[in-house]
MITI-809013 format. One line per 5 residues: number of its first residue (from 1); their letters; for each residue x, y, z of C-alpha. Coordinates in pm, whole numbers, plus 32768, in hexadecimal, padded with zeros to 4 digits. Example, Ala and Ser with C-alpha at 12.3 -4.5 7.8 and 13.67 -1.06 7.14 Angstrom:
<atoms>
1 = AS = 84CE 7E3E 830C  8557 7F96 82CA
</atoms>
This chain:
<atoms>
1 = XXXXX = 8008 7FFE 800F  808B 8153 7FAA  8041 8265 808D  806B 83BD 8089  803C 84BF 81A9
6 = XXXXX = 801E 8616 819D  7FC3 86F0 82C5  7F47 88A2 8294  7FB3 8978 83C0  804D 8871 846E
11 = XXXXX = 8193 876A 8445  8199 85F0 8483  82A4 8537 8506  831B 83EC 8479  826C 831F 85C6
16 = XXXXX = 812B 83BE 8555  815D 8367 83F9  81C6 822F 844E  8050 81BE 8538  7F8B 82A3 842C
21 = XXXXX = 7FE5 8178 8310  7FE8 806E 840F  7E78 80E6 8468  7E4F 80DF 82CB  7EAD 7F45 82B6
26 = XXXXX = 7D45 7EF2 835B  7CBA 7F8D 8219  7DA7 7E7B 8120  7CED 7D65 8199  7BBE 7DE9 80A4
31 = XXXXX = 7C44 7E14 7F7C  7D3F 7DA8 7E96  7E31 7E11 7D99  7EEC 7F6C 7DB5  7E8D 800A 7EE3
36 = XXXXX = 7EDC 8184 7EF8  7E52 8258 8034  7E58 83AE 805C  7E58 8463 81B6  7E21 85EA 81D5
41 = XXXXX = 7E55 86A2 8328  7DB8 881F 834B  7DFB 888C 8494  7D1A 89DB 84C7  7D0B 8A92 8638
46 = XXXXX = 7C51 8979 86DD  7C46 8847 8623  7CEC 8794 8548  7C36 86F7 83F2  7CC6 85D1 8343
51 = XXXXX = 7C45 8561 8212  7CC1 83B5 81A1  7C89 8381 803C  7CAF 8208 7FB2  7CD8 81B7 7E51
56 = XXXXX = 7CE6 807A 7DD4  7CCF 8030 7C3B  7B93 80D2 7BF0  7ACF 810B 7D73  7B37 8221 7E2F
61 = XXXXX = 7ABA 823B 7F8C  7AD0 8375 806C  7A95 83C3 81E1  7AA5 84C1 82B9  7AFB 852E 8424
66 = XXXXX = 7B03 8655 8503  7B5B 8661 8678  7C33 8724 8749  7D46 8602 8748  7DEC 859E 863F
71 = XXXXX = 7E0E 8445 8679  7C8B 843D 86D2  7C31 84BB 8589  7D3B 83C0 84C9  7C62 82A1 85A1
76 = XXXXX = 7B1A 82FE 852B  7B30 8366 83BD  7C0A 8223 8369  7AF5 8178 8433  79FB 8229 833A
81 = XXXXX = 7AA9 81A6 820A  7AA5 8058 829B  7937 8058 82ED  7918 80B4 8167  79FB 7FB3 80E5
86 = XXXXX = 7995 7E9B 81EF  77F4 7EE5 8144  7872 7EF0 7FDF  7913 7DA0 8003  77C1 7D1A 8094
91 = XXXXX = 76F1 7DBE 7F71  77FE 7CE2 7E9F  77C2 7BA4 7F40  764F 7BDA 7F65  7631 7C26 7DE1
96 = XXXXX = 7726 7AAC 7D89  7627 7A0D 7ED8  74C1 7A94 7E1D  7544 7A30 7CE1  7594 7898 7D32
101 = XXXXX = 7460 78A5 7E0E  736D 78CE 7CB7  7433 77F7 7C29  73DE 76C3 7D4A  7283 770E 7D44
106 = XXXXX = 724C 7712 7BBE  72DD 75C9 7BBC  7213 7568 7CD7  70DA 758A 7C03  7142 752E 7AEF
111 = XXXXX = 7172 73E7 7B7D  7016 73E0 7BEA  6F9A 73FE 7AA3  701F 7288 7A46  6F9A 71D1 7B52
</atoms>
């Protein structure tokens, strides 16, 4: 996973960058192929706004959060992205399951006609 971290009106230490990259690794289990993650920090007077953008192929997912504590804002933004990815994966799995169920039901009705 390629991680790009940018800050506006603040500087991030190497340890902070490493912690953010570790938190974003959770997202990899929902995606395959090349995954790019961009994290944008914007520090205002009393709050820090964090925006996380995940791109993988044709998929682009964005999560944002605002909090006085930068670490909390990162956690919330990553969890929002994770929820969106989990929903997407469930939809894809559910779509395939619906087609197989319809196929099974169709076969049962055909078998009943032969008797």
